[in-house]
C-alpha positions, 0 to 999 in steps of 0.5 A: 478335211475336218468333219462337221462334228469336229468343226462344231466341237472346236467351236464349243470349247466347253463340252464337258458336264451334265448341263450340256445336251447335244441333239442330232438327227439320228442315233448313229450320228449321236454315237459318233459324236459321243466317241469324239467327245470322249476322245477330247476329254482332258479329265474325268467329268460327266459326259454331255447328254446326246439325243436323237431328235425323236429321243429329245422330243420324248425326253421333253414329254416323258412319252414314248411312241408305241409300235405300229401294230399296237397303234393299228389295234387301238385305231381299229377299236376306236373305229368300232367305238365310233362307227355303227356296227352294221357299217363296220368293215372286217379287221383285215379290210381295215388294216389296208387303210390303217397304215395310211391313216396313221401316217396322216395322223402323224403328219397332221400332229407334227405340223400342228394343224387344226385337226377339226379343220383338216379332217372336215376339209378331207371329208368334203374332198372325199364326198365331192369326189364320190358325188361325181360318180352316179353310183350311190351303193352301200359301199360308197355310202359307208366310205363317205360315212367313215370320213364323216367320222374321222375327227371323232375316230381321231379323238377317241384314238388319242384318248385310248392311246393315252390310257394304254400308254401307246401313243403315236409319234405325232401326238408326242410332238404336239404335246412337246410344243405344249409343254416346251415353256415348262421344260425351258423354265425347268432347264435354265442351266442347260445349254442345248446344241442342235447340229446337222438338221435340214428338214424340220416339221412345224413342231420341231421348228417351234421347239428349237426356236423356243429353246434358242430364244432362251439365249443359252443354246445354239444351232449349227447348220451344215450348208454350202454357200453356193447352194444357199445363194442359188435360188433354184438349188433344192438342196437347202430349200428348208434352211433358206426358209428358216434363215428368212422366217425365223425370228432368231435370225433377225438378230443373229447372223447366219454364219454356218455355211461352208465351201467344201463342195467345190474342193477337188473330188474324184467322182466315178459313176458305174452303170450296172446291168443288174442289182446284184452286179452293184454288190459285185462292183462294190466289192471290186472297188473295195479291193483297191482300198488300203486297209488303213483307209477303210475307217474313212470309207462309207458304203451308203445303201440307197436301197437297203435290200442290197445289204445281204448281197453287199455283205457277201461281196465284201473282199476277204481282207476286210475284217472289221465292218460296222453296220447299225442298220441291221439285217431285215429278217424278212430278207433272210433264208429263214423268211423264205421257209416261213413264207412257204409254210404260211402259203401252204396253210393259208388256203388248204383244200378239203382233200389236202394241200396242193402238191406244189406247196408241199414240195416247196416245203419239203425241198427247203433246206430248213425242212431237210435239216428237221426231217433228214431223209424223210423229206426225200422219201415224202417227195418221192411218194408224192411223185410216185403216187401222182398226188395233186392234193396231199393229205396229212394221212398221205404224209404220215404213212411214210414217216419214221416214228422218230420224225412223226411229231415234227412232221405233224407240227409242220403239216397239221392243219391250222383250221383257220385258227390264228392262235394255233398258227402262232403256237405251231410256228413257235414249236417249229422254231423250238425244234429248229433251235435244237437241230442247229449247232450254235458254233457252226450255225451262229448266223442261222441261230440269230435269224431264228431268234429274230423270228422267235421275237416276231411270233412272240409279239404276235402271240402277245397281241392275240392274247390281249386282243381278239381282232385277229380271227383268221389265218389270213389276218394272222399272215397279214400281221406277221408280214407287217412285223417282219418288215420292221424287225431287224437283226442288230449287228454290232460294230465300232463306229470308229473302226473298219468299213462303215455300212449304212442307209441314206438317213443314217448318213446325216451329220457324218462325213467320210473321205470315200463314199460309195453310194448304191442304187442312185436311180430315179425312184430311189434317190429321189424316191419319186411321187409315191406317198402313203397318204389319203390327203390329196396334193392340193390339200397338202399345199393348202396346209403347207404339208410336205409333198413329193417336191419337199421329199425330193429336196430332202433327198437332194440334201442327203445326196449332196451332203455325202459329197461335201467333204468326200475326196472320192465318190463312187455312184452305182446305179442299175440300167435293167428294165423293170416291169413296164418301165426301165431303171435310169440314173438319178437326176442328181447324177445329171445335176452334178454333170451339168454343174461342171464343177467336177470331172466325172469318170463314167463306167459301164459294168456288165457281167464278166463272160467268156466265149462258150466253147461248145464241146460235145459231152462224152461219157467213157464206158467204164467196166461198171458201165459195160457190166450194166449194159451187158445185163440190160441187153441180156434182159432184153432191149426195146425199140424205144431204148435203141431209138433213144440212143440214136437220138442222143447216146447221153440221154440213153446213158442217163435213162437206161444206165443211171436210171434217171427218170425225167418224169420227176414231178407230179403229173398235174395235167395228163402228160403226152406219154400217159395220154398215149398209154390210155389210147393204146390200152383202150384200143387193146381192151376194145379189140381183145374180145374180137381176136381171130374173127372177121370184123363187121360194121356191127362189131365196130359200132358196138365198140364205139358205144364202149369208148367212154366207159373204157377210156374212163377205166383206163384213166382210173388205172393210169392217172386216177379219176380225182381230177378227170373233170378239171381244167385241161384234163377234161379236154384231154379226156374228150380228145382221147375219146375223139381219137378212138371214135375217129379211128373206129369210124374210119375203120367202119368206112373202110369195111363199107368199101370192101375191106376184110379185116381179121385182128391177129393180135393186140398189144402182143408182148414180145420177150426173150427174142434172141439177136445173139447169144448175149443179146435179147430183144423185147417190145410190145406190138400194138396191132397185128391184123390181116387186111384183105389177105395181107399181114399188117404190123401196126404201131399207134402214135398219138403224135403226128407222123408223116409218110416221109418219116417211113420212106427209106432209100438206104438201110444205112440211113436207119443209123443217122444221128438224131434218130431221123428215121426212128419210126422206120427203125421201130416198125422194122424191129417189130416185124423182125421180132415177130418173125423171130417169134414165129416165121411170117408168111412174106411179104408183110407190111409194117407201119404207123397209124397217126391219130393226128394224121388219121386222114393219111391212114396206114403209113407203111414203111417203104424201101425205095417206094416198095412197102413189102417187107420180105425175108431179105428186108429183115436180113438187111435190117438185122445187119444194121441192128447188130452194128448198132448193138455192137457200137453200144457195147463197144468199150472204146466208143464213148457215149457222145452227145448229139 
């Protein structure tokens, strides 16, 4: 099947010479047309000129549209020239309006509307809407005043733009209409050929009609007969209107319509559960396409954000790819680095940067390429010192002299100075450039160059204008610039796989089309619009609304299908926010038409049934050596109960030395809270060891609770954040725990209890179990109560009596540490007896601060809480069995 461009060139026999101009909708279409004209050339001659419609309008007027950022600056300066100084809003606030205002200016001019009439009408609408509100505060008054001045702002804006050679596109279109007669009179020998257009604004319509009326030019439409004849089909909404309204067709036949859509096609739809799955599905489709057919295959991205995933999903046999849309630098890995850097610098605190922001930067691969091992050292230092806010001084203390300068560049405070910010970013780019190897990191170098261009644009703007006065505004403009900057990729439009956006597909035809993101809200784009002009006003002035935009997308969608033989339509089905993704209405339309058979596929991520096997770690000679050293030095009750819960965790923690607390403790953790409680009670009780406790002693201890808790906070956590957020609550909870415990002790003394503290936090070391195994641990409290010896372990968590009730000593070795609390208190009793023989019987148990009403929870064996020498012999046998198992080379560490 011939492409539309080939059909047009067959019709136009003489396509050589400087007196011929082709005008097409896009540059990509122009490149393809240029190639086809060159192939048809029979002799050396001048090539015809080929313009996109925007280029042609600029060709008529000699004007070029300015960048979006330049226009925003000009608009703000025009605003400040017109509006009274006391009513002005800051530049950063104005930027939130500017984009929509510029869009409306362009639309008013491209559709050749009377600016005075439109802006006055818009002013009346805004004023009326605000008057419905009972509020007439200063903000509302200033808001209405802005719309009252909009016409004058527009006038000053156009004058200023002309002086600075930075005009908006709509102005160029309006100027082109004004000078079109002069252009035609000076170009009588030139034949103009317009091809492949659909939706035209008023300015384009008048320009094209004027050129066609000169009698030496032609316009070729690419339409389908069945759609033109169907009064309800939105695909050719605009072309049907031109056919009826243009004076040109009062004497000319409208003959340029085809019957391609009805030819047999293979249409497949793929419902993908995720966006990334579209890219993977696309890769699978491409696997089955022969190499010779790739040049006639096009991937059209409904959502251009899928470009990088699609490139990564391309099969290895595809070597030639043509991408003219470019890679948005905002989607590159380098963008994440600068986003993290700007986030770090945006809101610095007096006492430094927030630790999470610093850690994000230090863990970024780009930072690690700059700092090397220093990045790891700094992370460890922040975690070790529990720095919630990190100052530059904290960072520089651990930096090697060779990394000092780049570290300062990364973490130097910008002092809310945007010029310092942009200079700093450019310095970082320079440092990165020297760290990359161009042969190995070619793509990273390209990404970096894109950011170099973006930051230089910002630097030029700030050198010329003084509106960017703070870092927040600098970041706003940075994000605006990178949203439009792309890294251009080179390719041959006639060779290899073609990848493009929907608008780039205009005029072009392919035998195999793969269209992604065919979802409602993307194709078509839905009702969202970047405009202050309300719907009713748009209808009044015949401006395009979402209905017309839907018709534009419908044309592009169906045009891709016209001459294609195979069409693959991919869409997602995953939920997003409050709504969910659904297939585009266009898919439903082609289903309802019944012209083509559609094959539907549902794609889900490939998965295999997980075979859950317990992790096993063999005990190598090196592991046995480490275990022997560990047991020789002394093994604690907590280490042994860790093994009972999960031997693999024991291996990771005590053999590999992996510390799970690898983050800064922003809020006091449970283990830190327990340490503070233990240490507070130790310091309170320590002066009273060996004496009988009295009510007065305990009442005095209560008075010292808060100072001691504060002191322990300082030692274990620091006082910087003790009065902030959850830490303030935790501080109060610890005080309440200790207070409640001492109050309970006072009540027991009143009931006749006689208590003598024997030891607090008794540090037991080098307690022999065998010739090669030692035990160690710290007993929280040893007390004599009413003539009985109690060994007490404090727990800030909740413990119940059932955790300490034992029916068989074998139960102490049950997996997952079911009776680990009983194991711990028995081991404390065993170690105390080894250190100095106890006078039996004794009791061992737990005071649970979350279950304080239950009092002392004693270990019980078959309901008997007395621990005797026989009890400890039974426990010793169990303890030795556990140690032998851990040290046995033939028994691996097996996950439980």
